[in-house]
C-alpha positions as CSV (number, residue, x, y, z in Angstrom):
1,X,57.0,5.0,-51.4
2,X,55.0,2.2,-52.9
3,X,51.5,3.6,-52.1
4,X,52.3,6.9,-54.0
5,X,53.7,4.7,-56.8
6,X,50.5,2.7,-56.9
7,X,48.3,6.0,-56.9
8,X,50.3,7.3,-59.9
9,X,50.5,3.9,-62.0
10,X,46.8,3.2,-61.4
11,X,45.9,6.5,-63.1
12,X,48.4,6.0,-65.9
13,X,47.1,2.5,-66.6
14,X,43.7,3.9,-66.9
15,X,44.8,6.3,-69.4
16,X,46.8,3.8,-71.4
17,X,43.9,1.3,-71.2
18,X,41.5,3.8,-72.7
19,X,44.1,4.5,-75.4
20,X,44.7,1.0,-76.4
21,X,48.5,1.3,-75.8
22,X,49.3,-2.3,-75.1
23,X,53.2,-2.2,-74.4
24,X,53.1,0.8,-72.0
25,X,49.8,-0.7,-70.4
26,X,51.7,-4.0,-69.8
27,X,54.8,-2.2,-68.4
28,X,53.0,0.1,-66.1
29,X,50.8,-2.8,-64.9
30,X,53.9,-4.9,-64.1
31,X,55.4,-2.0,-62.3
32,X,52.1,-1.6,-60.4
33,X,52.4,-5.1,-59.4
34,X,55.8,-4.6,-57.8
35,X,54.3,-1.7,-55.9
36,X,51.5,-3.9,-54.4
37,X,54.0,-6.5,-53.7
38,X,56.1,-4.0,-51.7
39,X,52.9,-3.0,-49.7
40,X,52.7,-6.7,-48.9
41,X,49.5,-7.0,-51.0
42,X,50.5,-10.3,-52.3
43,X,47.3,-11.6,-53.9
44,X,46.8,-8.1,-55.5
45,X,50.3,-8.2,-56.8
46,X,49.8,-11.7,-58.1
47,X,46.7,-10.6,-60.1
48,X,48.3,-7.5,-61.3
49,X,51.4,-9.4,-62.6
50,X,49.1,-12.0,-64.2
51,X,47.3,-9.1,-66.2
52,X,50.4,-7.6,-67.2
53,X,51.7,-11.1,-68.4
54,X,48.4,-11.6,-70.3
55,X,48.5,-8.2,-72.2
56,X,52.1,-8.0,-72.8
57,X,53.0,-8.5,-76.5
58,X,54.9,-11.8,-77.0
59,X,58.4,-10.2,-77.3
60,X,58.2,-7.3,-74.7
61,X,61.0,-8.1,-72.5
62,X,60.6,-5.2,-70.1
63,X,56.9,-5.9,-69.0
64,X,57.3,-9.7,-69.0
65,X,60.7,-9.7,-67.1
66,X,59.2,-7.5,-64.3
67,X,55.8,-9.2,-64.4
68,X,57.4,-12.6,-64.2
69,X,59.6,-11.7,-61.3
70,X,56.8,-10.2,-59.2
71,X,54.5,-13.2,-60.1
72,X,57.2,-15.6,-58.7
73,X,57.6,-13.5,-55.7
74,X,53.9,-13.1,-54.9
75,X,53.3,-16.7,-55.5
76,X,55.7,-17.5,-52.8
77,X,54.0,-15.2,-50.4
78,X,50.2,-15.3,-51.3
79,X,48.8,-17.7,-48.8
80,X,45.5,-17.8,-50.8
81,X,46.7,-18.4,-54.2
82,X,45.4,-21.7,-55.5
83,X,44.9,-20.9,-59.1
84,X,46.9,-18.4,-60.9
85,X,47.3,-17.3,-64.7
86,X,50.5,-18.3,-66.3
87,X,52.4,-16.4,-68.9
88,X,50.4,-17.7,-71.7
89,X,47.1,-16.7,-70.1
90,X,46.0,-20.1,-69.0
91,X,44.8,-20.9,-65.4
92,X,47.2,-23.3,-63.5
93,X,47.7,-24.7,-60.0
94,X,49.7,-22.0,-58.0
95,X,52.2,-24.8,-56.8
96,X,52.9,-25.8,-60.4
97,X,53.3,-22.4,-61.6
98,X,55.9,-21.5,-58.8
99,X,57.6,-24.9,-59.5
100,X,57.8,-23.9,-63.3
101,X,59.3,-20.3,-62.4
102,X,61.8,-21.5,-59.9
103,X,63.1,-24.3,-62.0
104,X,63.4,-21.9,-65.1
105,X,61.0,-24.2,-67.2
106,X,58.5,-21.4,-67.3
107,X,60.5,-19.0,-69.5
108,X,59.3,-15.6,-70.4
109,X,56.7,-16.6,-73.2
110,X,57.9,-15.5,-76.6
111,X,61.3,-14.1,-75.5
112,X,63.3,-17.1,-76.5
113,X,61.6,-18.1,-79.6
114,X,63.2,-17.4,-83.0
């Protein structure tokens, strides 16, 4: 029931944003992006996953793993995605981003650093 999940997660994200809770906000936003993807709202899923990647703390594996997976899936399905946000918060060409994700060159930023 992705629509119900979206309803719950949207409210949770509002509360977390107001509280300034970055880790839980990033995680809930990443899960929200999955619910949007499952509703075949690929552009919105792409935007939500990019937001999760932007706000996730550098070493936060849970939010970054979920958001990166959804971001890659949504890139493959979003027909109007010409420019997207990469894991470092920079705007890049969607095809380039997708190629990076698929090839493994676009690791989850900060997770593999010592």
